[in-house]
N, C-alpha and C positions, 0 to 999 in steps of 0.2 A: 227702179232702188236707188239707196245712196248707198256711197260707198262705204261705208261701216257696214249694212246692210249688205251687200255683195261679199265681203272681208267675212262673216258671220257662217252666210249660206256656204262659202266658200270652205269653213272651219267647220262646220257641221257636216260636209260631204266628206272631207277627210275622215274624221271621226267615223260616219258611218261605215265610208269600205275599211278603217282596221279593223272597226267592231266584226265587220264580216267574217272579213278573215279569220280573226281571233273564235268565232262562231265556231268554223268550220273545222279548223285545228282542235277543236276542245272536242266538237264531236268526235272527228277520226280517232283520237287519243282514249276519248272515253269507249267507244265501241271496242278500240284495239286492246283496252286493260281490261275489258267486259271478259271477250273472248277468251283472253289469259286466264284470267281468273277462272273462270268454267271451264273450261277446261282440264286446268290444274288439280279444282277440284273433283271433275271425272274423273281423272287418271286417279286418283285418291281411292274414290269407290271400286273402281276397277281393279284395281291391286289388290282390296280388302275382300272381296268378291274371291280374284282369284286364290287368293292364300285359304279362304273361308271353305272355298271347293277342293284345295290342296286335301288339307285337314280332314273333311268328310270322307274321301278318297282313300287315304290309307285304310290296309287291309286290315287294321284294329279297331277300325272306327266304321265300319261297314253300314248298310240297311239293316234297321230293326226299329229299337224303342227311340222314343224322341227324342233328338239329343240334347235341348235346354237349347240356352244362349250363347253367343260366340262367347262369352266372357269365361265360360265352363270346360271351354277347348280351350288346350295348350296350344300357344303358337305364339309367333313372333309379333310384335305388336310396333306398327308403325304410327306416325305422326300424322296422322287424317285430322282431316275438319267436321268428319263423323264419326268418330271413332265409336261415340257412345249412342248411335243411331242401332235397332237391334237389326240383325241380318237374320234371313229366312234361309231354309235350306229344302228343297222337294226333290223327291224320288218318283220320274215320268218311267214309265214301263215302256216296252216297244209299239203295245197294243194302246198308247195314250192314258194310262190309268195312273192321275194323280196320289202320292203320299207324300201328305207335309214329313218333315223328318225333326221341325223344328216348333216345339210348344208356341202358339199364336202366331202361325205361319197365316197369314190370308189365302183367299183361291189361288188359284195359280191360273192368269188367262191360259187358254187352248191355243195352241200357236207351234209351228216349227222353229222349233229350236237351232240353234248354229253355235259353235265354238266362239262367236263375238259378240259382245256387251250390246246391248240393247236396254234403250229406256221407253219403258209400256207405262199406259194410265190403267192401274187399278184400282177401283172403287174413291174415284175421282183422285188418287195420289198420282205424283210419279213415282214409281219404280223403276231401282239401273239392277238389270239381270245378267248373269253370267252363266251359262253351262258347260259341261263336259260330257263326255262318251262313257257312260254307264255301263258294259254288258251290251245289250239291244236296248239300251233306252240312256235317258240323261240322269244327268245332277245338276239341279239350276239353284244355285243362290241368288237372293234378290235384297236391295237392300233399299228404305226411301231416300229420295233423294229430292222429298216438298222443300228442306231446309233449302237447297240450291237456290232453287227458284223463289224463296221469301228474301234471301240474303241478295239476290240481283235485282228483285223487284225496291229492297231499299235501297241498295248500293243506286241505282237509277235514280231514284228519288231523290238523295242525296247530292247526286250528280248534275241533278235539272236544278236543285235550289243552288248548288256550288256555282253552276253553270252561268245561270241569271243572274246571280251578284258578279263573277268574272267579267261578263258582258257589259252592265251597268259602270262598274268601276272603270272598263277600257272606252267606254262610251265618255264618261264625264274629264277621264286622264286624258284620252285624244282629242278632245274639245280644249280641254284646257289649255294641253300644250300648242295646240293650233292657233289659238286666238292669240299666245304670249309669242308664237316663232312667227306671226305674221305682223304682230306689232312693228315693229324691228324693217321691215318691210315695206307697211305703210307710209311708215315715220321716212324711211327714205326717199320711198314714192313720192311723198308730199314735198320733201325737200326740193326734189329733184324740178318738181312742176313750179316752185316757190322760184327756184334758179331759171328755169328754163323764160320764166315768165318774166323775170329780173333784169336776164339778158339781153332778150328783146326788147326791152325798155330802154336798158340801156343801149343796145345798140342801134332802135329805132331814131332816139332823139337825134344825136352826130346825122344819120343819113336823111332826116325830114330836114336842119337845117341847110344842109347839101342841097339837096333837090331844092328847095324856096331858094337859095342864092341865085341856084341857076337857072331858075325858071324865070325870077328877076333881072336876072341881066339881061334873057335873051326876051324877054317881053316888048324892050324897046331901042332904040337906042341910047346911049349914055355916055357921058364923061369916061376919058380916058380913070381919073381918081374913082369912079363910081365902081369900075369895072375892077381895080386894084386892090379897093377896101371889097369887093365880095369875093376875089380871091383869096384874102386873106383869112377873110371867117371861112372860108371852105378849107383853106390850109390847117386853121387850127382846130376846124372840128375833123379833118381828116387824121390829124395827127392823135385828135382822143380817141376815135374810132379804131385806127390803129394799136393806141397801149390796151384799149380793152381787147383787142383779139388775141394781141401777144400774152395779156395775163392772162385770158383764160386757155391757151393754147399750153403755157407754162402749168398751170393746174391739171389741164388733162391729161399731159405727160407726167408729170408730179403724183397724179393719183395712182397711176400704173405701174410707172417704172423708175419715180426715186424708190433709192436703194435705204433701207430702214439703219442699216449702219455699213461704214466702210473704214473697216478700220485700218486698212493702208492707206488712207486719207486722214491727214492731221491738219490744224491748219491753225494758227495764231490768230485768238478772237484779239487781243490787243493791238497787233497789228493791222488788220484788219476794222477796225473801227478808227483808229488813227487813219487812216486812209481815204473813209467816208465821209469822215468830218472834213478832211482837206476838201476832196470834194463837193463837198454840197456849201464850204465858205463863202463863195459867191452867190449862192442862193440867200443864203441867211442875209449877207451883206445890202445884196436887194431889197431886202423883204426886211432890215432896218431891226436883226433879231441877231443878239449875241450867240455865236454858237460855238463852245467848249468841250474837250475832252480832259479827262482825268484817269488815270490810272494808279492805282494801287494792288501790290500782294508779293508776290513770290518772284515775278518777271519771268513765272512758267506758266501763262495761260493760253495751254495748248488744249483743244477739244478735237475728237473724232469725226467730223466732218467733211463735206466739200468746201473747197474755196468760196466757188462761184453761189453756192447756195446761203452760205453763212456771208459773204460782201449781199446775196439780194435781201438776207434778213436785215442786214443793219441798215441797207437806205432805204428801205421800209417804213421803219422804224424815226428814222431821221429826217425822213420827205413827209412822214403824217404830223413830227412835231414842228417844224418847220411851216407846213401850208398852217395848221391851226393857232399858232401864236401869233400875238398882236406885236406889230411894230414897236420896238423898245423891247420886247420879253426875251425870255433867256430860253434857250435849248443846253443843256448838259446830255452829255454822253457817257458813262462810264464802265472802266473794267477792272474790276475786280478779281484776285485769286487767291485762294485761299488752299489750305491742303491738299483737300479732296475736291473742292468744287471752282467752277469760273461762272463770276456772272457778268451778264450784259444789262446796264441800265444803261436808259433815256428817258431825262424828266424831260419836263419845259412847263412854262409859266402860263401856258394856255387854259383855255375854259373847263378841259377835264372831260373824264367818261363818266356820264349819268350813271347812276349806280344799276337803274332799271334796266341800261343799255351792255352792262359789263357783261352779260353771260352771250347775249347775241355779239360782241364786237367781234369774233373771228369768222362768222357770218359771209357769204360772199354774198356782195353788193348791199352790206347791211351797212350804215351811215348815222352814227351817234349823234349828228348834229345834222342842221339843214345847209351848213357853209357849201358853195359850189366848188368843182373842182375833183378830182379824181376820180376813179373807178368803180371804188369799194370795195374792189379786189387784193389790195394791198395786203390787212392784215390775214387776211385768207391766204394765200401767200406763201406771208411768216409764221402762222400758226401751221402749216403743210413741213415748212424743215424744221423749226422747233419737234416735232411728231416723230418726223423723222430723221433728226439728230439723237433722237432721245432726250431730248432737256424738258424742259419744265416751265412756265409763266408763271407771273408773280404780277396780276393788273390790278391798278389802285391809284392815288393821289401821292406826289409827292412832294418831296421838300420844298418846291419851286413853286408847289399851289396849283399844278396841272397836272395831266394823266404822267404815271408815271411805267413804264413798261422794260418789265424785268426778265431774263432770260437765265437758266441756271442750267449748264451742264458738268456731265461728272470731268475729272480730269484726265486726260489721255498722257501716256509716257511722253517728252520730248524728242523727237526724230535727233540722230545723228547730226545730220546734215541742216537741224536748225540753230539758231541762236535766241535764247530767248528776248522777249519784247523792253527788260530792263538792259539786255547788253547790246540795242541798237538805240536807246534811249527813247523818252519822252514828255508828255506835256507835266 
């Protein structure tokens, strides 16, 4: 089964489990509500029968001619669901002779009566009866409760239909949420897989070169100069391997431990940029590249960040520009600070970044050109620093014709122990 199929199957399983939980909960709630509703209705009927018996048992309303319907007997009225259903009264003698006291009363079933309400089937209909002692016999009152059964059946049908609709909606919603929730996870898994493959490839290359050089050196006796050349190549590849490992370790620590903000750390971006330009000046001279620094603003270019992180960011940008700029080209590092923002910009006269590579430029091990050198992790590190310091990127083509990488931050308060960049001078 494909990865996408596995993902869908997992979402279906989750949706099925969620639907089952909802179904069990809905059944329990429906049963409980039905029991409560029926109990309330039956209690209303029992109360009505008790009042009916109390009215009939009054001294002035003793046995005699038929008493008529309940509505003809004065008495308190209650908010019962079946107050319009006719109730009937029977007189049962001590020897079991039944005398209807209400016009139209059905035949009373023969049974032992007690002073507790009971439901009995009469002529195919459900009746609720209550009885009280009357001399040696009983006064029995009864009322049809068929409507309770009918309402209960109608309620059951409505609950089944609504429950089925609820389960369909629950399953569809859970499936949709499951698929959407698993999409980012699948994307992360895919990117991790790609990262692992890329990292393996990058690490394998210098290891293969080192292994080949060692095998060649040990295969037969050679001149001292040949051994020296092999050791130089091994040293170069070892340095590249160390660089990759160091970058990977830095990214691993940054992913877990680098703080998103550190209000207690404040750094002067202009000062850090000037120091980086001075540090890369020999590299630019060796590559015959003009490296310059420009500053403009209020002299207060402070941002909330860790100094080593900003130093790493500027170093990556300057190193990339120097690496991809042809001899005779230019690299310009510029810092501008306005009333609210501080912006660091690195422009170069190199080939620039192809438009179809811009959205992937911060991916680990991604390279916009096939030019050798570098680990493909520099801009990923730079992006981690920018995100952790609440900065924002602007990537495009600059005024020198090549790539333009700009980062902007919100101003931070000037520390009392610090001086502005303008106070210490600049180019």
